[in-house]
C-alpha positions in Angstrom: -98.5 8.7 32.1 -99.9 8.0 35.6 -99.9 10.6 38.3 -97.0 9.1 40.2 -94.7 9.4 37.1 -95.9 12.9 36.6 -95.0 13.9 40.1 -91.5 12.3 39.8 -90.9 14.2 36.6 -92.0 17.5 38.1 -90.0 16.8 41.3 -86.8 16.0 39.4 -87.1 19.1 37.2 -87.6 21.1 40.4 -84.6 19.6 42.0 -82.5 20.3 39.0 -83.7 23.9 38.9 -82.9 24.3 42.6 -79.4 22.8 42.1 -78.7 25.1 39.1 -80.0 28.0 41.2 -77.7 27.1 44.1 -74.7 26.8 41.8 -75.5 30.1 40.2 -75.8 31.8 43.6 -72.5 30.2 44.7 -70.8 31.3 41.5 -72.1 34.8 42.0 -70.7 35.0 45.5 -67.3 33.6 44.4 -67.3 36.2 41.5 -68.1 39.0 43.9 -65.4 38.1 46.3 -62.9 37.6 43.5 -63.8 41.0 42.0 -63.5 42.7 45.4 -60.1 41.1 46.0 -59.0 42.1 42.5 -60.1 45.6 43.1 -58.4 45.8 46.5 -55.1 44.6 45.0 -55.0 46.4 41.7 -56.7 49.7 42.9 -56.8 52.4 40.3 -55.4 50.1 37.6 -58.8 48.4 37.4 -60.8 51.6 37.2 -60.1 52.7 33.6 -60.9 49.4 31.9 -63.9 48.7 34.1 -65.5 52.1 33.6 -64.6 52.2 29.9 -66.2 48.7 29.4 -69.3 49.8 31.3 -69.8 53.0 29.4 -69.2 51.3 26.0 -71.6 48.5 27.0 -74.3 51.1 27.9 -73.9 52.8 24.5 -73.3 49.7 22.3 -76.2 47.6 23.5 -78.5 50.4 22.1 -76.6 50.6 18.8 -76.5 46.9 18.0 -79.8 45.6 16.8 -81.6 42.7 18.4 -80.0 40.1 16.1 -76.4 41.3 17.0 -76.8 41.4 20.8 -74.6 38.4 21.2 -71.7 40.5 19.9 -72.1 43.1 22.6 -70.2 41.4 25.5 -67.1 40.4 23.6 -67.0 43.7 21.8 -67.4 45.8 25.0 -64.8 43.9 27.0 -62.2 44.3 24.3 -63.2 47.9 23.5 -62.7 48.8 27.2 -59.3 47.2 27.1 -58.5 49.2 23.9 -59.5 52.4 25.7 -57.1 51.5 28.5 -54.3 50.9 26.0 -54.9 54.3 24.5 -55.0 56.0 28.0 -51.7 54.2 29.0 -50.1 55.2 25.7 -51.2 58.9 26.1 -49.9 59.0 29.6 -46.5 57.5 28.7 -46.0 60.1 25.9 -43.8 57.7 24.0 -43.9 58.1 20.3 -42.9 54.4 19.8 -44.7 52.4 22.4 -45.2 48.6 22.5 -48.9 49.2 23.1 -49.2 50.4 19.5 -49.3 46.8 18.4 -52.2 46.1 20.8 -54.0 49.3 19.8 -53.7 48.5 16.1 -54.8 44.8 16.4 -57.7 45.6 18.7 -58.8 48.5 16.5 -58.8 46.4 13.3 -60.4 43.4 15.0 -63.1 45.4 16.8 -63.9 47.4 13.6 -64.3 44.1 11.8 -66.5 42.6 14.5 -68.6 45.8 14.5 -69.1 46.0 10.8 -69.4 42.2 10.0 -69.8 40.0 13.0 -68.6 36.5 12.3 -66.4 33.6 13.2 -63.4 35.0 11.3 -63.5 38.3 13.1 -63.7 36.4 16.4 -60.8 34.2 15.4 -58.6 37.2 14.6 -59.3 38.7 18.0 -58.9 35.4 19.7 -55.5 34.8 18.1 -54.4 38.2 19.4 -55.6 37.5 22.9 -54.1 34.0 22.9 -50.7 35.4 21.8 -50.7 38.2 24.3 -51.9 36.2 27.3 -48.9 34.0 27.7 -46.6 37.0 27.2 -48.4 38.9 29.9 -48.3 35.9 32.2 -44.5 35.6 31.7 -44.1 39.3 32.4 -46.4 39.0 35.4 -44.3 36.2 36.9 -41.1 38.2 36.7 -42.5 41.4 38.4 -42.3 42.0 42.1 -45.6 41.2 43.9 -47.4 44.5 44.6 -45.5 46.6 42.1 -47.4 48.8 39.7 -46.4 46.7 36.7 -47.6 43.5 38.5 -51.0 45.1 39.2 -51.3 46.4 35.7 -50.5 43.0 34.1 -53.0 41.3 36.3 -55.7 43.5 35.1 -54.6 42.9 31.5 -54.7 39.2 32.0 -58.2 39.3 33.6 -59.5 41.4 30.6 -57.9 39.0 28.2 -59.5 36.0 29.9 -62.9 37.8 29.9 -62.5 38.5 26.2 -61.7 34.9 25.4 -64.6 33.6 27.5 -67.1 35.9 25.8 -65.7 35.2 22.3 -65.7 31.5 23.0 -69.3 31.7 24.1 -70.3 33.7 21.0 -68.3 31.3 18.7 -70.1 28.4 20.2 -73.5 30.1 19.7 -72.7 31.0 16.1 -71.9 27.4 15.4 -75.3 26.1 16.6 -77.5 25.1 13.6 -80.8 27.0 13.4 -83.9 24.9 14.2 -85.9 24.0 11.2 -89.4 25.3 11.4 -92.0 23.1 9.7 -95.3 24.6 8.8 
C-alpha cells in the first residue's frame, strides 16, 4: 500500500468516527431533552420506577459475574417496573388487583432470567411486554391528557419500550456465533 492509500484509509476511518461521534452526541441531547420533558409531564409517577431501576442496577451489576453483565440492563429495567407495580398495588390496598398479573409474570420471568439467562427467558418476558404494551397504549389513548392515569400509563409504556429494547439487544448478542480461535 502506498502512502497516499494509507492516508485515505486513515482519513475515511477518522471521518467515520467523527460522524458516529456526532450522531451519538445528537442522540444524547435528544434523549436528555425527551427525558426532561417526560419528567416534567409525569412528575412523581416517574420517580418510583426510575429510582428503583437505578438502585437495582447498582446492586445487580455487582452480583452478576462478568459473563452475565449483558443481562443487567434488561433485568434492572423490568425489576424497577416490578417494584413500581408492587408499590402501586400496596398503595391501592385492593386484594384483587389487575396488577397481580403483571407482578406474577414479571416475578417468574425475572427469576428465570436471574437463575438461567437465556433466549427462552427473554422470550417469556418479551411476550409479556408485547401483550401489555398495546393494552397500555389503548388505555392511554382513552384517558384525558394530563390526568394521573394518563401520566402513569405513559411511564408504563416508556418502561416497556426500554425493556423491549434491552431484551432485543441482548437477544441479538446471544445469537452471535462465538469467534473460532485457532492456535
